[in-house]
C-alpha positions in Angstrom: 20.6 9.1 6.4 21.6 5.6 5.3 21.2 3.9 1.9 19.3 0.8 0.9 20.8 -1.3 -1.8 18.5 -4.2 -2.8 17.5 -6.6 -5.5 14.1 -8.1 -5.8 12.9 -11.3 -7.5 9.7 -13.2 -7.9 9.7 -16.6 -6.2 9.1 -19.3 -8.7 8.9 -22.4 -6.5 7.1 -23.6 -3.4 9.3 -22.3 -0.6 7.0 -23.4 2.3 9.7 -25.6 3.7 12.1 -22.6 4.0 9.6 -20.3 5.6 9.5 -20.5 9.4 8.6 -18.0 12.1 7.6 -15.2 9.9 6.9 -11.6 10.9 3.4 -10.2 10.3 3.7 -6.8 8.6 1.0 -4.2 7.8 2.0 -1.0 6.2 0.6 2.1 4.6 1.9 5.0 2.6 1.3 8.7 3.3 3.3 10.0 0.4 4.8 8.5 -2.7 6.0 10.7 -5.5 9.2 10.8 -7.6 11.2 12.3 -4.6 10.1 10.3 -1.6 8.0 7.6 -0.1 6.7 8.0 3.5 5.7 4.7 5.1 4.3 3.6 8.4 4.9 -0.1 9.2 3.8 -2.3 12.0 6.0 -5.5 12.2 4.7 -7.8 14.9 4.6 -5.5 17.9 7.0 -2.8 16.7 6.3 0.2 14.6 8.4 2.3 12.2 8.3 5.5 10.2 10.4 5.2 7.0 11.3 7.8 4.4 12.8 6.6 1.2 14.4 8.7 -1.5 14.2 8.2 -5.2 15.8 5.0 -6.6 19.0 5.4 -8.5 19.6 1.9 -10.0 19.4 -0.5 -7.0 20.3 2.3 -4.5 18.2 4.8 -2.6 18.4 6.8 0.5 16.5 5.6 3.5 15.7 7.0 7.0 13.9 4.8 9.5 12.9 5.4 13.1 10.9 3.6 15.7 7.6 5.1 16.6 5.1 4.2 19.3 2.8 1.4 18.3 -0.4 3.2 19.2 0.6 6.1 17.0 1.4 3.8 14.0 -2.0 2.0 14.5 -3.8 5.3 14.6 -2.1 6.6 11.5 -2.8 3.4 9.5 -6.4 3.5 10.6 -6.8 6.7 8.8 -5.9 5.2 5.4 -8.4 3.3 3.2 -8.2 -0.3 4.3 -7.7 -1.5 0.7 -4.5 0.5 0.4 -2.8 -1.2 3.3 -0.1 -3.8 2.3 -0.3 -7.0 4.3 2.4 -9.6 4.2 4.4 -12.2 6.2 8.1 -11.8 6.0 10.5 -14.7 6.4 14.3 -14.5 6.5 16.3 -17.2 4.8 20.1 -17.4 4.7 21.6 -18.4 1.3 25.2 -18.2 0.0 26.3 -15.8 2.7 23.4 -13.4 2.3 20.1 -13.0 4.1 17.1 -13.1 1.8 13.7 -11.7 2.9 10.8 -13.5 1.5 7.5 -11.6 1.5 4.3 -13.6 1.2 1.6 -11.1 0.5 -2.0 -11.2 1.7 -5.1 -9.1 1.1 -5.5 -7.7 -2.4 -1.9 -8.9 -3.2 -2.5 -12.5 -2.1 -0.6 -14.9 -4.3 2.4 -12.7 -4.7 5.7 -13.9 -3.3 8.8 -11.8 -3.6 12.3 -12.4 -2.4 14.6 -9.4 -1.7 18.3 -9.3 -0.8 20.0 -6.3 0.6 23.6 -5.7 -0.6 26.5 -3.8 0.8 27.3 -2.2 -2.6 25.6 -2.0 -6.0 28.1 -4.3 -7.8 28.1 -7.0 -5.2 27.8 -10.5 -6.7 24.7 -12.4 -5.7 24.4 -16.2 -6.0 20.7 -16.7 -6.9 18.8 -19.4 -5.0 17.0 -22.0 -7.2 13.7 -20.8 -5.9 13.9 -17.3 -7.4 12.8 -16.4 -10.9 12.5 -13.2 -12.8 14.2 -10.1 -11.3 11.7 -7.3 -10.7 14.1 -4.8 -9.1 13.4 -2.2 -11.8 9.7 -3.0 -12.3 7.9 -0.3 -10.3 4.7 -2.3 -10.2 6.3 -4.7 -7.6 7.2 -1.9 -5.2 5.2 -2.0 -2.1 4.0 1.6 -2.5 2.8 0.7 -6.0 1.1 -2.4 -4.7 -0.8 -0.2 -2.2 -2.6 1.7 -5.0 -2.5 -1.0 -7.7 -2.6 -4.4 -6.1 -2.0 -7.5 -8.3 -5.7 -8.4 -8.0 -6.4 -5.3 -10.2 -3.9 -6.3 -12.9 -5.5 -7.3 -16.1 -3.0 -10.0 -17.0 -0.2 -11.8 -15.2 2.9 -9.6 -15.0 
């Protein structure tokens, strides 16, 4: 079991010039409670099963394994279409770190989030000028939350 340490921010500027050669991602959740999140993801032509533990600050346990693409596609086809999270992910190096920029589609269209994975919770991060408000601790912006309550259902801008 490994650990994921990440911070998440809303993107506040047009970053179209930074975003090249993105990966298409579609993912669905089979369990999300206080103890775990079970996700199946198809990223381009690869598929993954991921189990994430509860978040403790910016840290949580994570197990991820490759699974056959046909099995992932079959599993996702069993979920309601409106609960699937669709996005294109771009990787952008900045100040010695790799940022992942997710441009959401479907019911979350218009949402653009930048995440950066860290090696330890206290690691200093130089923020790019194109990131705005930090949403690491705002559960609404978690992908599992967006699968059941997409931004298109929010009554006011968050």
